[in-house]
C-alpha positions as CSV (number, residue, x, y, z in Angstrom):
1,M,0.6,-47.2,5.5
2,A,2.1,-48.9,2.5
3,T,0.1,-50.5,0.0
4,K,1.1,-54.1,-0.4
5,R,1.5,-55.4,-3.9
6,L,0.7,-59.0,-4.7
7,C,-0.5,-59.8,-1.4
8,F,-4.2,-60.7,-0.6
9,E,-6.0,-58.5,1.8
10,E,-9.5,-58.9,3.4
11,V,-11.6,-55.8,2.8
12,N,-13.7,-55.2,6.0
13,P,-16.8,-52.9,5.2
14,S,-17.5,-50.6,7.9
15,N,-21.3,-51.3,7.8
16,Y,-20.9,-55.0,7.5
17,E,-22.9,-55.6,10.6
18,E,-25.8,-53.5,9.5
19,V,-26.1,-55.3,5.9
20,C,-25.0,-58.8,6.5
21,E,-28.7,-59.9,7.3
22,Q,-29.6,-58.8,3.8
23,L,-26.3,-59.3,1.8
24,H,-26.3,-63.0,2.1
25,P,-23.4,-65.4,1.1
26,R,-23.8,-66.2,-2.6
27,S,-22.4,-67.8,-5.7
28,G,-23.0,-67.5,-9.5
29,H,-23.3,-63.7,-9.3
30,R,-21.1,-61.4,-11.3
31,I,-19.3,-58.1,-10.2
32,V,-17.8,-55.3,-12.2
33,V,-15.4,-52.4,-10.7
34,D,-14.5,-48.8,-11.5
35,D,-12.2,-46.7,-9.8
36,S,-14.7,-45.9,-7.1
37,N,-17.1,-48.8,-6.6
38,L,-17.7,-52.6,-6.9
39,Y,-21.2,-53.6,-8.3
40,S,-22.4,-57.2,-7.6
41,L,-25.5,-58.5,-9.6
42,G,-27.7,-61.4,-8.8
43,G,-26.3,-64.8,-7.3
44,Y,-27.7,-68.0,-5.7
45,N,-27.9,-69.7,-2.3
46,P,-29.6,-73.0,-1.8
47,D,-30.4,-72.1,1.8
48,F,-33.3,-69.9,0.3
49,W,-35.3,-72.7,-1.5
50,E,-37.8,-72.6,1.1
51,V,-37.9,-68.8,1.8
52,E,-41.2,-67.4,0.5
53,D,-40.9,-64.7,-2.2
54,A,-42.1,-61.1,-1.9
55,E,-43.1,-59.1,-4.8
56,D,-39.5,-58.0,-5.8
57,T,-37.7,-61.4,-4.8
58,Y,-36.9,-64.6,-6.6
59,Y,-35.4,-66.9,-4.3
60,P,-33.1,-68.9,-4.1
61,L,-31.8,-66.4,-6.6
62,F,-30.9,-62.8,-5.4
63,K,-32.8,-60.4,-7.6
64,E,-30.4,-57.8,-6.0
65,L,-27.8,-55.1,-7.3
66,W,-25.3,-54.0,-4.5
67,K,-22.7,-51.4,-4.6
68,F,-19.6,-51.4,-2.4
69,N,-17.9,-47.8,-2.2
70,F,-14.0,-48.1,-1.9
71,A,-13.7,-44.8,-0.1
72,T,-16.5,-45.0,2.6
73,M,-16.1,-49.0,2.8
74,K,-19.9,-49.1,2.8
75,W,-22.2,-51.6,1.1
76,R,-25.5,-50.3,-0.2
77,K,-28.4,-52.0,-1.9
78,L,-29.5,-50.2,-5.0
79,Q,-33.0,-49.8,-6.1
80,T,-33.4,-50.0,-10.0
81,S,-36.2,-49.4,-12.3
82,N,-37.7,-51.0,-15.5
83,N,-37.5,-54.6,-14.6
84,M,-34.3,-56.1,-13.5
85,P,-33.6,-59.5,-15.2
86,K,-34.3,-62.5,-13.0
87,E,-32.0,-64.9,-14.8
88,L,-29.4,-64.1,-12.3
89,A,-27.2,-67.3,-11.8
90,S,-24.3,-67.7,-14.1
91,H,-25.1,-64.9,-16.3
92,A,-22.4,-62.8,-17.9
93,V,-21.6,-59.1,-17.4
94,C,-19.2,-56.4,-18.5
95,R,-19.2,-52.6,-17.9
96,S,-18.8,-49.8,-20.4
97,D,-18.2,-46.5,-18.7
98,R,-21.3,-46.0,-16.6
99,Y,-23.3,-48.9,-18.2
100,L,-23.4,-52.4,-16.9
101,M,-24.4,-55.0,-19.5
102,C,-25.8,-58.2,-18.7
103,F,-26.6,-61.3,-20.8
104,G,-28.1,-64.5,-20.2
105,G,-28.1,-66.6,-17.4
106,T,-30.6,-69.1,-15.7
107,G,-33.5,-68.5,-13.5
108,I,-35.4,-71.4,-11.8
109,P,-35.5,-74.2,-12.5
110,F,-31.9,-74.1,-13.6
111,G,-31.6,-74.7,-17.4
112,E,-35.3,-74.5,-18.0
113,A,-35.7,-70.9,-17.4
114,S,-32.6,-69.4,-19.1
115,S,-32.3,-66.3,-21.2
116,N,-30.8,-64.9,-24.4
117,Q,-31.6,-61.3,-23.7
118,L,-29.1,-58.5,-23.3
119,H,-30.0,-56.0,-20.5
120,I,-28.3,-52.7,-19.9
121,L,-28.2,-50.6,-16.6
122,N,-27.5,-47.0,-16.7
123,L,-25.3,-46.9,-13.3
124,S,-26.1,-43.0,-13.2
125,T,-29.9,-43.3,-13.4
126,L,-30.2,-47.0,-12.2
127,T,-32.5,-47.7,-14.9
128,W,-32.7,-50.9,-16.8
129,E,-33.3,-51.5,-20.7
130,C,-34.1,-54.8,-22.2
131,V,-32.4,-54.2,-25.6
132,A,-34.5,-55.1,-28.6
133,C,-32.3,-56.9,-30.9
134,R,-32.6,-59.0,-34.2
135,G,-30.6,-61.4,-36.1
136,D,-29.2,-64.9,-35.3
137,F,-29.6,-65.0,-31.6
138,P,-27.4,-67.2,-29.2
139,E,-29.3,-70.0,-27.5
140,K,-30.8,-69.4,-24.3
141,K,-28.0,-70.3,-21.8
142,Y,-25.9,-69.9,-18.8
143,G,-22.2,-70.2,-17.8
144,H,-21.0,-68.5,-21.0
145,T,-18.8,-65.3,-21.3
146,L,-19.4,-61.9,-22.6
147,T,-16.7,-59.7,-24.1
148,L,-16.9,-56.0,-25.1
149,D,-14.7,-54.8,-27.9
150,G,-15.8,-51.2,-29.1
151,S,-19.2,-51.4,-30.4
152,H,-19.3,-55.3,-30.6
153,L,-20.2,-57.9,-27.9
154,Y,-19.1,-61.3,-28.1
155,V,-20.8,-64.3,-26.4
156,C,-18.9,-67.5,-26.2
157,G,-19.9,-71.0,-25.1
158,G,-22.1,-72.1,-22.1
159,T,-25.0,-74.5,-21.7
160,T,-28.7,-74.9,-22.0
161,G,-28.7,-77.0,-18.9
162,F,-28.7,-80.1,-21.2
163,M,-26.1,-79.4,-24.0
164,Y,-22.9,-77.6,-23.9
165,N,-21.1,-75.6,-26.8
166,V,-18.6,-73.0,-27.7
167,D,-20.6,-71.2,-30.3
168,V,-19.3,-67.6,-30.8
169,H,-22.0,-64.9,-31.5
170,Q,-21.3,-61.2,-32.2
171,L,-23.8,-58.4,-31.4
172,D,-23.4,-54.9,-33.2
173,L,-24.4,-52.4,-30.5
174,R,-25.2,-49.9,-33.3
175,S,-27.4,-52.0,-35.2
176,R,-28.5,-54.2,-32.4
177,E,-28.1,-57.2,-34.8
178,W,-26.8,-60.7,-33.8
179,K,-24.8,-62.9,-36.1
180,E,-23.2,-66.2,-35.3
181,L,-19.6,-66.3,-36.3
182,K,-19.4,-69.8,-37.7
183,T,-16.0,-71.4,-37.8
184,T,-14.6,-72.2,-41.1
185,C,-12.0,-74.6,-39.8
186,Q,-12.5,-78.4,-39.2
187,T,-11.3,-78.6,-35.5
188,A,-12.7,-76.6,-32.5
189,P,-12.9,-77.1,-28.9
190,T,-15.4,-79.2,-27.1
191,G,-18.6,-77.6,-25.6
192,R,-18.1,-76.2,-22.1
193,Y,-19.4,-74.0,-19.6
194,R,-18.1,-71.8,-16.7
195,H,-14.9,-71.3,-18.7
196,E,-13.4,-67.7,-19.1
197,V,-12.4,-65.7,-22.0
198,A,-9.6,-62.9,-22.6
199,F,-9.3,-60.7,-25.8
200,D,-6.1,-59.4,-27.4
201,G,-7.9,-57.3,-30.1
202,T,-8.2,-60.1,-32.6
203,H,-8.6,-63.5,-30.6
204,L,-10.8,-64.7,-27.9
205,Y,-8.8,-67.0,-25.6
206,L,-10.6,-69.9,-23.8
207,F,-9.5,-70.4,-20.1
208,G,-10.6,-73.9,-18.6
209,G,-14.2,-74.5,-18.1
210,G,-15.9,-78.1,-18.7
211,T,-19.0,-79.9,-18.1
212,A,-20.7,-81.6,-15.1
213,I,-18.1,-84.4,-15.1
214,E,-14.9,-82.8,-16.8
215,T,-12.6,-79.9,-16.9
216,H,-10.1,-78.5,-19.2
217,D,-6.4,-77.6,-18.7
218,F,-4.0,-74.8,-19.6
219,E,-1.1,-76.3,-21.3
220,T,-2.5,-75.7,-24.7
221,L,-5.1,-73.2,-25.2
222,W,-7.7,-72.6,-27.9
223,R,-8.3,-69.1,-29.3
224,F,-10.9,-67.9,-32.0
225,D,-10.0,-65.2,-34.5
226,V,-13.1,-63.0,-34.6
227,Q,-12.2,-61.7,-38.2
228,N,-11.6,-65.0,-39.9
229,H,-13.7,-67.2,-37.8
230,V,-11.0,-69.7,-37.2
231,W,-10.1,-71.6,-34.1
232,Q,-6.7,-72.7,-33.4
233,T,-4.5,-74.0,-30.6
234,I,-1.6,-72.3,-29.0
235,K,1.3,-73.8,-26.8
236,T,1.6,-72.2,-23.5
237,Y,4.9,-72.0,-21.4
238,P,4.9,-73.0,-17.7
239,D,6.1,-71.1,-14.6
240,S,9.7,-72.2,-14.1
241,V,9.0,-73.4,-10.5
242,N,5.3,-74.3,-10.3
243,G,4.5,-75.5,-13.9
244,F,1.1,-74.8,-15.3
245,P,-2.1,-74.2,-13.4
246,L,-4.5,-77.3,-12.7
247,G,-7.5,-77.8,-15.0
248,R,-10.5,-76.1,-13.6
249,R,-14.0,-74.6,-14.2
250,C,-16.0,-72.0,-12.0
251,H,-12.7,-70.0,-11.6
252,S,-12.6,-66.0,-12.2
253,C,-10.5,-64.6,-15.2
254,S,-9.6,-60.9,-15.2
255,Q,-7.7,-59.0,-17.9
256,F,-5.3,-56.0,-17.0
257,Q,-3.7,-54.6,-20.3
258,D,-1.8,-57.7,-21.9
259,D,-2.0,-60.1,-18.8
260,V,-4.8,-62.3,-17.7
261,Y,-5.4,-63.2,-14.0
262,I,-6.9,-66.7,-13.1
263,C,-8.2,-67.1,-9.5
264,G,-9.6,-70.1,-7.8
265,G,-11.9,-72.4,-9.3
266,L,-13.1,-76.1,-9.0
267,S,-11.1,-79.1,-10.1
268,R,-12.5,-82.2,-11.8
269,G,-12.4,-84.0,-8.4
270,L,-14.5,-81.2,-6.8
271,K,-11.6,-79.7,-5.0
272,G,-11.5,-75.8,-4.7
273,F,-8.5,-73.7,-5.5
274,D,-7.1,-70.9,-3.4
275,D,-4.4,-69.7,-6.1
276,L,-3.7,-66.9,-8.4
277,W,-1.9,-67.2,-11.8
278,K,-1.0,-64.7,-14.5
279,F,-1.0,-65.4,-18.2
280,S,0.8,-63.1,-20.8
281,L,-1.2,-62.7,-24.0
282,V,2.0,-61.5,-25.6
283,F,4.4,-64.3,-24.5
284,H,2.0,-67.0,-23.7
285,T,3.7,-67.8,-20.5
286,W,2.3,-68.7,-17.1
287,T,3.4,-67.2,-13.7
288,Q,2.1,-68.3,-10.5
289,I,1.6,-65.2,-8.1
290,P,3.1,-66.2,-4.7
291,S,0.0,-65.1,-2.9
292,R,-3.1,-67.2,-1.8
293,M,-6.6,-66.4,-0.9
294,D,-7.8,-67.0,2.6
295,Q,-9.6,-70.0,1.5
296,P,-10.5,-71.9,-1.8
297,K,-13.3,-70.3,-3.7
298,F,-15.2,-71.2,-6.9
299,F,-18.4,-69.6,-8.4
300,H,-16.9,-66.4,-7.2
301,S,-16.7,-63.3,-9.3
302,A,-13.8,-61.0,-9.9
303,D,-12.7,-57.7,-11.7
304,I,-9.9,-55.2,-11.8
305,T,-9.8,-51.6,-11.2
306,P,-8.3,-49.3,-14.0
307,E,-5.4,-48.7,-11.5
308,G,-4.8,-52.4,-11.3
309,C,-6.3,-53.6,-7.9
310,L,-8.1,-57.1,-8.4
311,F,-11.2,-57.4,-6.3
312,I,-12.9,-60.9,-5.4
313,F,-16.4,-61.1,-4.0
314,G,-18.7,-64.2,-2.8
315,G,-18.2,-67.7,-3.9
316,V,-18.6,-71.3,-2.7
317,T,-15.9,-72.1,0.0
318,E,-16.8,-75.7,0.5
319,Y,-18.7,-78.0,-2.2
320,D,-22.3,-77.2,-2.2
321,T,-22.3,-76.3,1.5
322,K,-20.8,-73.1,2.5
323,R,-20.7,-69.8,0.6
324,T,-19.2,-66.5,1.5
325,N,-20.1,-62.7,1.3
326,K,-16.6,-61.4,1.9
327,I,-14.5,-59.2,-0.2
328,S,-10.8,-59.5,-0.8
329,K,-8.3,-57.6,-2.9
330,I,-4.8,-57.6,-4.3
331,W,-2.8,-55.0,-5.9
332,L,-1.4,-56.4,-9.3
333,Q,1.2,-53.5,-9.7
334,I,2.6,-50.8,-7.6
335,P,-0.2,-48.1,-7.4
336,S,0.6,-44.4,-8.4
337,L,1.6,-42.1,-5.5
338,K,-1.8,-40.5,-5.8
339,E,-3.6,-43.7,-5.4
340,S,-1.5,-44.6,-2.4
341,A,-2.1,-41.3,-0.9
342,W,-5.8,-41.7,-1.5
343,E,-5.8,-45.0,0.2
344,C,-4.1,-43.6,3.2
345,I,-6.5,-40.6,3.4
346,C,-9.6,-43.0,3.2
347,Q,-8.1,-45.2,6.1
348,V,-7.2,-42.2,8.3
349,L,-10.4,-39.9,7.8
350,N,-14.1,-40.7,8.4
351,M,-14.8,-40.8,4.7
352,D,-18.5,-41.5,5.4
353,K,-18.9,-38.3,7.2
354,I,-17.1,-36.5,4.4
355,A,-19.2,-38.1,1.8
356,E,-22.2,-36.2,3.3
357,Q,-20.7,-32.8,2.4
358,T,-21.3,-31.0,-0.8
359,E,-18.8,-31.3,-3.6
360,L,-17.6,-27.7,-3.1
361,S,-16.9,-28.5,0.6
362,L,-14.8,-31.7,-0.6
363,L,-13.0,-29.4,-2.9
364,S,-12.2,-26.8,-0.2
365,L,-10.7,-29.6,1.9
366,G,-8.2,-30.1,-0.8
367,I,-9.7,-33.3,-2.4
368,P,-9.1,-33.2,-6.1
369,R,-12.5,-33.1,-8.0
370,N,-11.8,-36.5,-9.7
371,Y,-11.3,-38.1,-6.2
372,A,-14.1,-36.2,-4.6
373,K,-16.5,-38.0,-7.1
374,R,-15.4,-41.3,-5.8
375,L,-17.3,-40.9,-2.8
376,S,-20.7,-41.1,-4.5
């Protein structure tokens, strides 16, 4: 059972029939992954405008956290405590070890019920904390980005629902103080939302995005120096055969080491994309990956495991009419022999049954401790 590299595969949950009546198709959600699980927070589906809310629902948004385990291939809806945020469309998330960080987003009505709060979920205890911060807060917004660098978080761009910006704010997680990194240069990119950002240790790189009527292309990129607070443009170099990716917003952008992977998105003409591109932060070159998703997607979400497997979940598949709750994945590099062997074991054995055993029993089967922990 050889692992396919650079080839999209549909992931088929073993309990899909059981959960599909709850795990509704969605867009505007966000996911993070680790080596064991995919976590999906929030999302939106206009089919739920008329559905009556219960005590813990907030339709047409999904006030939900789901977990998909890669070994057992099962979805599970997680019950959290201490008030999950409810601004769960076009929020921004990132992960730090066993903590999921969520900033901003919009509730209902869109743009009028937005947030500028940071919520942190302990993935081990499933307990939320609304972090009490001080300082120069970002505006209440959605469609922005959230980037973690050590003890600092960066929020860039987004919209209030009425205005767009590319403001950059930094939160010191130790002092819990926000400050705006006001630019010292005369030129800056135009305001935008549903763009994406990558970070090379010094610069935040802007990828695409736009407004309700425009999108930005990728031939020239803006980047922001977080130390000197300067915006500058850089020239990029096209794929030798396919040129540059077309301008888009509502795409996904996932960083793996020094490479950035842009997937899907929506064109200015409201056409969805099914493509995948790689951008080198070192050489500023574009490469189109010769594999396509099963269908165009935008307002989806994606993230990459520490081993280099890109997972994509949800999104709009036909403009404002159809959404999906499907998962796909693509290996971006050849996985280690251990990872390949683990994938084969998970495909051959009933990992759901094995997961019911104690850790000691799993170890007695010859499953290494770090892999046995992946079953939880």
